[in-house]
N, C-alpha and C positions, 0 to 999 in steps of 0.2 A: 654152192655149187648147183647146176640145173639137174633135175631129174633127167634120168637116161632118156625117156620118152621125148622130153623137150630138146635135148641136144640132136636125137635122131632126127626129130621134124625139122628142125633149123638146118641141119645138113641136107636133108633131103630137099628142102626148098632151093638151097644154094647149087645142089648138083642138077636139079631139073631146070633151072634158070640159066647155068652157065656152062653146063657140062653135056647134058643128054643131046643136043643139037649135033654134037660130033660123035659122041661116045653113047649112043642109044641106038637106033635101027641101022644106023650106017656102019656102026662098029669101027670106027677109025683106029688103027693098030690092033684090031681085033677085041677093043674093049667095049662093052655093053655095061653101062652104069644105072640100068633101069632097075636092077633087082639085086637084092644081097647075094644070093647064089651066083649071079654073073660077075659080081665085084670079086667074090672069094675065087672064081675060076681065072678072072683075069684076062689078059691080052696077050700080045706079043712079048711083053716085058715080064710076065708073070701075073701073080694075084695083086689086084688093086688095093686090098685090104687085108690086114693081118689082125683079126679080133682082138681087143684088149691091149694091143700094142701099136698105138698110133705112130710112134717114132719109126716102126719098121714097115708102116704101111706106105706103098708107093704113092696112092692117092694123096695121103696127107702130107708127104714130102714135096709132091709136084705142085700142089696148091699152096704151099707154105714158100715154094720156090727155092728149096733148098736142092743144091746138086745140079745136074745138067738139064733134067726134066724139069720143065716150068710150064705150069699151065694156069689159066689159059695162055698161049704163046703171045709174045710181043706185048703183054698187059701187065 
């Protein structure tokens, strides 16, 4: 398993490359993914992340394309 710092760094690179253009300063659906506090606060659908519980995290489910919310859309 990767060290937590490596996992966080890899996740941050993906979020910055694929998510922040919509869920950054423009805050689509009220969601800003540029910081951990903003992810915990979440947007219109609630918190984006649930620490230590990936399966309960909306962001995790959305990028895995599980359920009705699938991000990025159409891909």
